[in-house]
PAZATI-439665 format. One line per 4 residues: number of its first residue (from 1); for each residue x, y, z of N, C-alpha, C. Coordinates in nm, 2 decimals, decimal comma, always signed. Example, Ala and Ser with C-alpha at 12.3 -4.5 7.8 and 13.67 -1.06 7.14 Angstrom:
1> +1,32 -0,57 +0,78 +1,23 -0,45 +0,78 +1,32 -0,33 +0,78  +1,28 -0,22 +0,71 +1,37 -0,11 +0,71 +1,29 +0,00 +0,79
END
This chain:
1> +5,13 +6,93 +34,24 +5,06 +7,02 +34,27 +5,10 +7,14 +34,22  +5,24 +7,17 +34,24 +5,30 +7,31 +34,18 +5,29 +7,32 +34,01  +5,29 +7,18 +33,95 +5,26 +7,21 +33,80 +5,12 +7,22 +33,78  +5,04 +7,17 +33,88 +4,89 +7,21 +33,85 +4,86 +7,35 +33,90
5> +4,93 +7,41 +34,00 +4,90 +7,55 +34,00 +4,95 +7,65 +33,90  +5,07 +7,60 +33,85 +5,12 +7,67 +33,75 +5,05 +7,70 +33,61  +4,99 +7,57 +33,56 +4,89 +7,56 +33,45 +4,76 +7,65 +33,49  +4,72 +7,62 +33,61 +4,61 +7,72 +33,64 +4,63 +7,86 +33,63
9> +4,76 +7,88 +33,67 +4,80 +8,06 +33,68 +4,82 +8,10 +33,52  +4,90 +8,01 +33,46 +4,88 +8,03 +33,30 +4,77 +8,06 +33,22  +4,65 +7,97 +33,24 +4,53 +7,98 +33,19 +4,45 +8,08 +33,25  +4,49 +8,15 +33,36 +4,42 +8,25 +33,40 +4,47 +8,38 +33,33
13> +4,60 +8,39 +33,35 +4,67 +8,51 +33,25 +4,63 +8,50 +33,11  +4,62 +8,37 +33,06 +4,59 +8,40 +32,90 +4,44 +8,44 +32,88  +4,37 +8,38 +32,98 +4,20 +8,44 +32,99 +4,19 +8,60 +32,99  +4,24 +8,63 +33,09 +4,25 +8,79 +33,11 +4,30 +8,86 +33,04
17> +4,42 +8,82 +32,97 +4,49 +8,91 +32,84 +4,39 +8,90 +32,72  +4,33 +8,80 +32,70 +4,22 +8,80 +32,60 +4,11 +8,86 +32,61  +4,06 +8,91 +32,74 +3,95 +8,97 +32,73 +3,97 +9,12 +32,80  +4,07 +9,16 +32,75 +4,09 +9,31 +32,76 +4,01 +9,41 +32,71
21> +3,95 +9,40 +32,60 +3,85 +9,46 +32,54 +3,86 +9,52 +32,41  +3,80 +9,60 +32,36 +3,83 +9,65 +32,23 +3,90 +9,78 +32,28  +4,04 +9,79 +32,21 +4,11 +9,92 +32,25 +4,04 +10,05 +32,19  +3,96 +10,04 +32,10 +3,92 +10,14 +32,05 +3,76 +10,23 +32,09
25> +3,71 +10,11 +32,18 +3,57 +10,15 +32,23 +3,54 +10,28 +32,31  +3,64 +10,34 +32,36 +3,63 +10,50 +32,39 +3,70 +10,58 +32,34  +3,74 +10,57 +32,19 +3,81 +10,66 +32,13 +3,74 +10,73 +32,03  +3,74 +10,86 +32,04 +3,67 +10,92 +31,93 +3,76 +10,96 +31,81
29> +3,76 +10,96 +31,70 +3,83 +11,02 +31,59 +3,81 +11,13 +31,51  +3,67 +11,19 +31,54 +3,66 +11,27 +31,43 +3,63 +11,22 +31,31  +3,70 +11,29 +31,21 +3,65 +11,24 +31,06 +3,74 +11,11 +31,02  +3,83 +11,08 +31,12 +3,92 +10,95 +31,13 +3,87 +10,81 +31,17
33> +3,94 +10,72 +31,19 +3,90 +10,60 +31,26 +4,01 +10,53 +31,33  +3,95 +10,46 +31,42 +4,07 +10,40 +31,51 +4,08 +10,26 +31,48  +4,25 +10,26 +31,51 +4,31 +10,14 +31,48 +4,39 +10,09 +31,61  +4,34 +10,00 +31,68 +4,41 +9,95 +31,81 +4,45 +10,06 +31,89
37> +4,31 +10,14 +31,91 +4,33 +10,24 +32,02 +4,39 +10,39 +31,96  +4,46 +10,39 +31,81 +4,50 +10,50 +31,79 +4,42 +10,57 +31,68  +4,41 +10,71 +31,65 +4,33 +10,77 +31,55 +4,42 +10,75 +31,43  +4,37 +10,71 +31,32 +4,43 +10,73 +31,18 +4,35 +10,84 +31,11
41> +4,39 +10,96 +31,08 +4,34 +11,07 +31,03 +4,34 +11,07 +30,89  +4,23 +11,10 +30,83 +4,22 +11,11 +30,67 +4,31 +11,23 +30,63  +4,35 +11,23 +30,49 +4,42 +11,34 +30,44 +4,36 +11,47 +30,46  +4,46 +11,58 +30,52 +4,42 +11,72 +30,54 +4,40 +11,73 +30,70
45> +4,39 +11,60 +30,79 +4,36 +11,62 +30,94 +4,47 +11,59 +31,02  +4,50 +11,61 +31,12 +4,60 +11,60 +31,23 +4,52 +11,61 +31,36  +4,60 +11,58 +31,46 +4,60 +11,60 +31,61 +4,55 +11,42 +31,65  +4,56 +11,42 +31,77 +4,54 +11,28 +31,84 +4,37 +11,23 +31,82
49> +4,29 +11,33 +31,80 +4,16 +11,29 +31,77 +4,12 +11,34 +31,62  +4,22 +11,37 +31,52 +4,20 +11,42 +31,41 +4,10 +11,55 +31,42  +4,12 +11,60 +31,51 +4,03 +11,76 +31,53 +4,08 +11,87 +31,46  +4,21 +11,87 +31,39 +4,28 +11,99 +31,34 +4,30 +11,95 +31,19
53> +4,26 +12,07 +31,12 +4,28 +12,10 +30,98 +4,44 +12,11 +30,97  +4,51 +12,04 +30,89 +4,66 +12,05 +30,85 +4,68 +12,21 +30,83  +4,58 +12,29 +30,74 +4,61 +12,43 +30,71 +4,57 +12,51 +30,83  +4,51 +12,48 +30,94 +4,47 +12,60 +31,04 +4,59 +12,68 +31,07
57> +4,72 +12,66 +31,06 +4,82 +12,76 +31,11 +4,84 +12,86 +31,01  +4,78 +12,83 +30,88 +4,79 +12,92 +30,76 +4,65 +13,03 +30,76  +4,56 +13,00 +30,85 +4,46 +13,08 +30,84 +4,47 +13,22 +30,90  +4,39 +13,32 +30,87 +4,43 +13,45 +30,94 +4,45 +13,56 +30,83
61> +4,47 +13,68 +30,88 +4,46 +13,82 +30,80 +4,59 +13,83 +30,76  +4,62 +13,86 +30,62 +4,75 +13,89 +30,56 +4,73 +14,04 +30,50  +4,83 +14,12 +30,54 +4,85 +14,27 +30,50 +4,93 +14,27 +30,37  +4,90 +14,33 +30,27 +5,00 +14,38 +30,15 +5,08 +14,47 +30,21
65> +5,24 +14,42 +30,21 +5,34 +14,51 +30,23 +5,42 +14,56 +30,13  +5,41 +14,48 +30,00 +5,49 +14,52 +29,87 +5,37 +14,45 +29,77  +5,37 +14,57 +29,67 +5,33 +14,51 +29,54 +5,40 +14,57 +29,43  +5,39 +14,48 +29,31 +5,47 +14,53 +29,18 +5,35 +14,49 +29,08
69> +5,30 +14,59 +29,02 +5,17 +14,57 +28,92 +5,21 +14,60 +28,79  +5,15 +14,55 +28,70 +5,16 +14,59 +28,55 +5,04 +14,58 +28,50  +4,98 +14,66 +28,44 +5,00 +14,79 +28,40 +4,99 +14,90 +28,50  +4,90 +14,87 +28,61 +4,87 +14,98 +28,70 +4,86 +14,85 +28,83
73> +4,83 +14,96 +28,95 +4,79 +14,90 +29,07 +4,68 +14,86 +29,08  +4,62 +14,77 +29,17 +4,50 +14,73 +29,20 +4,45 +14,83 +29,32  +4,36 +14,93 +29,30 +4,30 +15,00 +29,40 +4,22 +14,94 +29,48  +4,24 +14,94 +29,61 +4,12 +14,92 +29,70 +4,14 +14,77 +29,80
77> +4,24 +14,72 +29,75 +4,29 +14,56 +29,80 +4,40 +14,60 +29,92  +4,39 +14,58 +30,01 +4,53 +14,59 +30,11 +4,57 +14,46 +30,20  +4,48 +14,39 +30,15 +4,51 +14,25 +30,22 +4,41 +14,13 +30,19  +4,43 +14,00 +30,24 +4,35 +13,87 +30,22 +4,32 +13,84 +30,34
81> +4,22 +13,77 +30,38 +4,20 +13,69 +30,48 +4,17 +13,56 +30,44  +4,23 +13,45 +30,48 +4,22 +13,31 +30,43 +4,17 +13,23 +30,54  +4,06 +13,16 +30,52 +3,99 +13,05 +30,63 +3,96 +12,95 +30,56  +3,90 +12,84 +30,62 +3,84 +12,73 +30,56 +3,71 +12,73 +30,51
85> +3,69 +12,72 +30,40 +3,56 +12,73 +30,32 +3,46 +12,66 +30,40  +3,35 +12,72 +30,46 +3,25 +12,66 +30,51 +3,18 +12,53 +30,43  +3,18 +12,43 +30,49 +3,14 +12,29 +30,44 +3,24 +12,27 +30,32  +3,34 +12,29 +30,32 +3,45 +12,26 +30,20 +3,54 +12,13 +30,25
89> +3,60 +12,08 +30,16 +3,71 +11,97 +30,22 +3,79 +12,03 +30,29  +3,92 +11,94 +30,35 +3,98 +11,99 +30,44 +4,11 +12,08 +30,36  +4,11 +12,10 +30,23 +4,20 +12,18 +30,16 +4,11 +12,30 +30,10  +3,99 +12,30 +30,08 +3,93 +12,43 +30,05 +3,94 +12,53 +30,11
93> +3,97 +12,67 +30,06 +3,97 +12,77 +30,16 +3,89 +12,90 +30,08  +3,84 +12,98 +30,16 +3,80 +13,11 +30,13 +3,88 +13,23 +30,14  +3,92 +13,29 +30,02 +3,99 +13,41 +30,04 +3,93 +13,53 +30,00  +3,90 +13,62 +30,10 +3,86 +13,74 +30,10 +3,93 +13,84 +30,10
97> +3,91 +13,93 +30,03 +3,99 +14,06 +29,99 +3,95 +14,17 +30,12  +4,06 +14,23 +30,17 +4,03 +14,34 +30,27 +4,07 +14,46 +30,20  +3,97 +14,57 +30,25 +3,98 +14,69 +30,19 +3,86 +14,76 +30,13  +3,88 +14,85 +30,06 +3,75 +14,90 +29,99 +3,68 +14,84 +29,85
101> +3,77 +14,73 +29,81 +3,71 +14,68 +29,71 +3,71 +14,49 +29,75  +3,59 +14,51 +29,83 +3,58 +14,38 +29,90 +3,54 +14,26 +29,79  +3,55 +14,15 +29,85 +3,51 +14,05 +29,75 +3,55 +13,91 +29,81  +3,52 +13,80 +29,77 +3,57 +13,67 +29,81 +3,57 +13,56 +29,70
105> +3,69 +13,50 +29,69 +3,70 +13,37 +29,61 +3,73 +13,23 +29,68  +3,72 +13,14 +29,62 +3,76 +13,02 +29,69 +3,88 +12,95 +29,63  +3,92 +12,86 +29,68 +4,03 +12,81 +29,63 +4,07 +12,69 +29,71  +4,18 +12,63 +29,69 +4,26 +12,54 +29,78 +4,40 +12,59 +29,82
109> +4,43 +12,53 +29,94 +4,56 +12,55 +29,99 +4,61 +12,41 +30,06  +4,73 +12,37 +30,00 +4,81 +12,22 +30,01 +4,92 +12,28 +30,02  +4,99 +12,21 +30,11 +5,15 +12,20 +30,11 +5,20 +12,34 +30,10  +5,12 +12,47 +30,17 +5,16 +12,58 +30,19 +5,13 +12,64 +30,05
113> +5,08 +12,58 +29,95 +5,06 +12,67 +29,83 +4,92 +12,68 +29,82  +4,89 +12,80 +29,77 +4,75 +12,87 +29,77 +4,72 +12,89 +29,61  +4,58 +12,83 +29,58 +4,55 +12,85 +29,41 +4,41 +12,88 +29,43  +4,36 +12,97 +29,34 +4,23 +13,01 +29,30 +4,20 +13,06 +29,18
117> +4,11 +13,01 +29,09 +4,06 +13,06 +28,98 +3,93 +13,10 +28,96  +3,88 +13,17 +28,93 +3,76 +13,21 +28,93 +3,71 +13,32 +28,84  +3,57 +13,33 +28,81 +3,51 +13,41 +28,71 +3,47 +13,35 +28,60  +3,43 +13,42 +28,50 +3,37 +13,38 +28,38 +3,45 +13,42 +28,27
121> +3,45 +13,38 +28,15 +3,50 +13,42 +28,03 +3,50 +13,58 +28,00  +3,64 +13,62 +27,98 +3,64 +13,75 +27,96 +3,67 +13,82 +28,11  +3,65 +13,76 +28,21 +3,65 +13,85 +28,36 +3,69 +13,72 +28,46  +3,82 +13,69 +28,44 +3,88 +13,59 +28,54 +3,99 +13,66 +28,64
125> +3,99 +13,59 +28,75 +4,08 +13,63 +28,87 +4,16 +13,50 +28,90  +4,29 +13,49 +28,88 +4,38 +13,39 +28,91 +4,46 +13,43 +29,03  +4,48 +13,36 +29,16 +4,55 +13,40 +29,25 +4,66 +13,24 +29,25  +4,77 +13,29 +29,27 +4,89 +13,16 +29,28 +4,99 +13,22 +29,38
129> +5,00 +13,15 +29,50 +5,07 +13,17 +29,59 +5,16 +13,06 +29,68  +5,23 +13,11 +29,74 +5,31 +13,03 +29,83 +5,38 +13,08 +29,98  +5,32 +13,00 +30,05 +5,37 +13,06 +30,22 +5,52 +13,02 +30,21  +5,62 +13,12 +30,25 +5,76 +13,15 +30,26 +5,77 +13,07 +30,43
133> +5,67 +13,13 +30,50 +5,66 +13,07 +30,62 +5,52 +13,10 +30,71  +5,50 +13,07 +30,78 +5,37 +13,08 +30,85 +5,30 +13,23 +30,84  +5,40 +13,32 +30,84 +5,35 +13,43 +30,87 +5,38 +13,55 +30,72  +5,44 +13,46 +30,63 +5,48 +13,54 +30,50 +5,41 +13,46 +30,36
137> +5,35 +13,52 +30,30 +5,28 +13,47 +30,18 +5,33 +13,54 +30,04  +5,38 +13,49 +29,94 +5,40 +13,59 +29,84 +5,30 +13,51 +29,72  +5,26 +13,58 +29,63 +5,14 +13,55 +29,52 +5,17 +13,65 +29,43  +5,09 +13,58 +29,29 +5,06 +13,64 +29,19 +4,91 +13,67 +29,18
141> +4,87 +13,79 +29,15 +4,73 +13,80 +29,13 +4,70 +13,85 +28,99  +4,62 +13,80 +28,91 +4,62 +13,81 +28,78 +4,45 +13,86 +28,75  +4,42 +13,95 +28,67 +4,28 +14,01 +28,68 +4,26 +14,00 +28,51  +4,19 +13,93 +28,46 +4,14 +13,90 +28,33 +4,25 +13,93 +28,21
145> +4,36 +13,88 +28,25 +4,50 +13,90 +28,16 +4,52 +14,04 +28,11  +4,48 +14,13 +28,20 +4,52 +14,27 +28,17 +4,60 +14,34 +28,32  +4,56 +14,30 +28,41 +4,65 +14,33 +28,53 +4,71 +14,21 +28,59  +4,87 +14,24 +28,63 +4,92 +14,12 +28,70 +4,99 +14,20 +28,82
149> +4,98 +14,12 +28,96 +5,05 +14,18 +29,05 +5,14 +14,10 +29,12  +5,24 +14,14 +29,19 +5,31 +14,03 +29,26 +5,30 +14,10 +29,40  +5,24 +14,04 +29,50 +5,22 +14,07 +29,62 +5,31 +14,01 +29,73  +5,35 +14,06 +29,84 +5,41 +14,01 +29,93 +5,32 +14,04 +30,05
153> +5,26 +13,94 +30,14 +5,18 +13,98 +30,24 +5,25 +13,92 +30,36  +5,22 +14,01 +30,47 +5,27 +13,93 +30,61 +5,11 +13,94 +30,71  +5,13 +13,84 +30,79 +5,03 +13,83 +30,89 +4,99 +13,96 +30,97  +4,86 +13,99 +30,97 +4,85 +14,10 +31,00 +4,79 +14,10 +31,16
END
């Protein structure tokens, strides 16, 4: 009798362990997917539900605190506002110029490196920069191969 009861208990245990259900049934992973109850995020996303862009911590307004330009300074730009490009991929950003010379270009921000190349033949704007930390951005700003500036920007 004890053996029969033990076998019956073992069969019940196996039955209930096998009926535990889908571990992903109630898990929302945003742009990612669920694997055994855990969200697997696509490149560029993070968080327990893939709800955060990895670049979120770099977004914001940055003020120019130092500039060295050759041959002359760029008048009217005193900072950048960096944000996610609406409808863009995880790494695409909008770089808005703050100041009297307003404008916006699009680029990429990945692993703390900012890049943008825009314009047309004879009138191009190239920005290459790197975040030293989350509050400090150092970049080179080149306009049509005749003005080049090195900027240091701090979070405003």
